C-alpha positions as semicolon CSV with decimal commas, in nm:
position;residue;x (nm);y (nm);z (nm)
1;X;-3,867;-5,493;4,005
2;X;-3,751;-5,156;4,183
3;X;-3,424;-4,992;4,069
4;X;-3,197;-4,894;4,328
5;X;-2,928;-4,623;4,219
6;X;-2,619;-4,666;4,339
7;X;-2,441;-4,455;4,647
8;X;-2,178;-4,345;4,392
9;X;-2,404;-4,228;4,103
10;X;-2,613;-4,000;4,387
11;X;-2,292;-3,865;4,495
12;X;-2,201;-3,781;4,146
13;X;-2,524;-3,635;4,054
14;X;-2,553;-3,402;4,376
15;X;-2,173;-3,272;4,293
16;X;-2,284;-3,178;3,943
17;X;-2,594;-3,034;4,069
18;X;-2,399;-2,835;4,324
19;X;-2,107;-2,732;4,106
20;X;-2,395;-2,599;3,822
21;X;-2,560;-2,408;4,124
22;X;-2,233;-2,236;4,243
23;X;-2,169;-2,150;3,905
24;X;-2,477;-1,987;3,867
25;X;-2,460;-1,794;4,193
26;X;-2,125;-1,676;4,130
27;X;-2,215;-1,525;3,798
28;X;-2,534;-1,343;3,953
29;X;-2,365;-1,243;4,301
30;X;-2,016;-1,122;4,184
31;X;-1,991;-0,756;4,039
32;X;-1,860;-0,840;3,660
33;X;-1,484;-0,765;3,642
34;X;-1,426;-0,479;3,388
35;X;-1,282;-0,631;3,056
36;X;-0,994;-0,450;2,864
37;X;-1,113;-0,134;2,674
38;X;-1,173;-0,217;2,295
39;X;-0,902;-0,068;2,090
40;X;-0,948;0,235;1,932
41;X;-1,102;0,225;1,573
42;X;-0,871;0,202;1,301
43;X;-0,884;0,561;1,103
44;X;-0,938;0,456;0,774
45;X;-0,690;0,550;0,462
46;X;-0,846;0,780;0,231
47;X;-0,693;0,973;-0,092
48;X;-0,460;1,235;0,033
49;X;-0,574;1,600;-0,084
50;X;-0,270;1,595;-0,324
51;X;-0,074;1,357;-0,513
52;X;0,271;1,260;-0,358
53;X;0,466;1,436;-0,731
54;X;0,353;1,783;-0,567
55;X;0,610;1,783;-0,327
56;X;0,887;1,621;-0,522
57;X;1,143;1,885;-0,558
58;X;1,429;2,091;-0,366
59;X;1,280;2,294;-0,046
60;X;1,475;2,502;0,202
61;X;1,411;2,377;0,543
62;X;1,346;2,529;0,901
63;X;1,154;2,446;1,218
64;X;0,982;2,672;1,492
65;X;0,840;2,564;1,831
66;X;0,629;2,845;1,895
67;X;0,334;2,987;1,643
68;X;0,442;3,343;1,678
69;X;0,817;3,240;1,523
70;X;0,632;3,090;1,195
71;X;0,656;3,393;0,957
72;X;1,073;3,403;1,041
73;X;1,075;3,069;0,999
74;X;0,934;3,100;0,670
75;X;1,168;3,334;0,593
76;X;1,477;3,120;0,720
77;X;1,334;2,835;0,517
78;X;1,368;2,980;0,181
79;X;1,727;3,145;0,278
80;X;1,795;2,725;0,333
81;X;1,779;2,683;-0,039
82;X;2,160;2,718;-0,046
83;X;2,178;2,350;0,105
84;X;1,809;2,231;-0,020
85;X;1,634;1,906;0,145
86;X;1,549;1,720;-0,136
87;X;1,193;1,524;-0,196
88;X;1,198;1,227;-0,472
89;X;0,967;0,987;-0,617
90;X;1,016;0,635;-0,427
91;X;1,010;0,332;-0,612
92;X;0,666;0,223;-0,533
93;X;0,493;0,578;-0,585
94;X;0,562;0,748;-0,240
95;X;0,771;0,979;-0,137
96;X;1,141;0,956;-0,022
97;X;1,163;1,157;0,281
98;X;1,354;1,110;0,661
99;X;1,182;0,959;0,944
100;X;1,264;1,074;1,291
101;X;1,606;1,033;1,402
102;X;1,700;0,811;1,076
103;X;1,992;0,931;0,878
104;X;1,886;0,772;0,536
105;X;1,551;0,837;0,374
106;X;1,259;0,593;0,380
107;X;0,976;0,570;0,089
108;X;0,647;0,712;0,280
109;X;0,300;0,755;0,188
110;X;0,044;1,030;0,171
111;X;-0,239;0,930;0,336
112;X;-0,568;1,099;0,356
113;X;-0,789;1,066;0,637
114;X;-1,152;1,211;0,749
115;X;-1,223;1,565;0,772
116;X;-0,972;1,655;0,474
117;X;-0,652;1,580;0,672
118;X;-0,325;1,435;0,499
119;X;-0,051;1,307;0,658
120;X;0,305;1,138;0,551
121;X;0,437;0,812;0,733
122;X;0,476;0,445;0,673
123;X;0,228;0,264;0,449
124;X;0,174;0,012;0,685
125;X;0,040;0,261;0,955
126;X;-0,293;0,401;0,942
127;X;-0,319;0,763;0,919
128;X;-0,217;0,990;1,201
129;X;0,024;0,738;1,374
130;X;0,307;0,821;1,590
131;X;0,554;0,797;1,276
132;X;0,370;1,006;1,070
133;X;0,373;1,390;1,009
134;X;-0,007;1,576;0,965
135;X;0,014;1,847;0,687
136;X;-0,109;2,155;0,841
137;X;-0,024;2,372;0,499
138;X;0,060;2,295;0,146
139;X;0,005;2,591;-0,127
140;X;0,246;2,425;-0,377
141;X;0,511;2,705;-0,242
142;X;0,504;2,636;0,135
143;X;0,486;2,261;0,298
144;X;0,402;2,281;0,711
145;X;0,438;1,931;0,849
146;X;0,396;1,848;1,247
147;X;0,520;1,535;1,407
148;X;0,212;1,340;1,553
149;X;0,479;1,216;1,808
150;X;0,485;1,460;2,095
151;X;0,796;1,360;2,207
152;X;0,918;1,400;1,863
153;X;0,732;1,750;1,796
154;X;0,895;1,853;2,109
155;X;1,256;1,824;1,986
156;X;1,222;1,875;1,604
157;X;0,926;2,141;1,624
158;X;0,663;2,227;1,326
159;X;0,901;2,195;0,988
160;X;0,839;2,441;0,718
161;X;0,967;2,362;0,350
162;X;0,985;2,662;0,150
163;X;1,015;2,552;-0,258
164;X;1,364;2,649;-0,402
165;X;1,333;2,819;-0,764
166;X;1,081;2,707;-1,039
167;X;1,033;2,320;-0,999
168;X;1,260;2,126;-1,209
169;X;1,541;2,425;-1,272
170;X;1,884;2,448;-1,054
171;X;1,889;2,760;-0,920
172;X;2,106;3,028;-1,101
173;X;2,465;3,065;-1,072
174;X;2,599;3,405;-0,933
175;X;2,714;3,570;-1,229
176;X;3,097;3,632;-1,208
177;X;3,238;3,985;-1,228
178;X;3,437;4,056;-1,509
179;X;3,678;4,320;-1,558
180;X;3,523;4,627;-1,783
181;X;3,706;4,609;-2,149
182;X;3,840;4,923;-2,243
183;X;3,698;5,102;-2,532
184;X;3,857;5,100;-2,854
185;X;4,021;5,431;-2,943
186;X;3,866;5,634;-3,175
187;X;3,979;5,638;-3,514
188;X;4,180;5,978;-3,576
189;X;3,991;6,129;-3,869
190;X;4,151;6,205;-4,212
191;X;4,320;6,533;-4,265
192;X;4,123;6,763;-4,484
193;X;4,242;6,814;-4,797
194;X;4,403;7,178;-4,889
195;X;4,168;7,384;-5,119
196;X;4,287;7,436;-5,480
């Protein structure tokens, strides 16, 4: 008994075979389309070079745009202690500082990165993110920060903080000038007794 295939199933089989061959040929004959580049690797967060409490305190603040102005800017920042910038500890262990263009302070984290770098920025962002500042120098007395966002860096410049007075102390109040007190008059010497 011979089995005959229906014309419908033959057409279906040929169509499937044709689609399969077309798919194979299109893969091999057409150049591959460029895929989107992979996202840049996320920089791991490492311990910072110093703990956040080391930058808590009162600071004179100034900024420069050209490296040759750095020395003059440090002197200007030291003079800014009359109206200091105050860095305090945040409620969850960060530091309270201002982000660019913000009028109220935000809790920021110190974030370490490969190469011994330290950044100050939002806890949820990896080190070196756009809202971060890189610590250029910190020696306990001078803190220099550079904005990672080039547009913000262009407007604000490199920030120089100079510690005001001894940590934990208020600056000394200027002494009031007082009028000189007159010296008391010398007591008269008693008159000599006559000799007898």
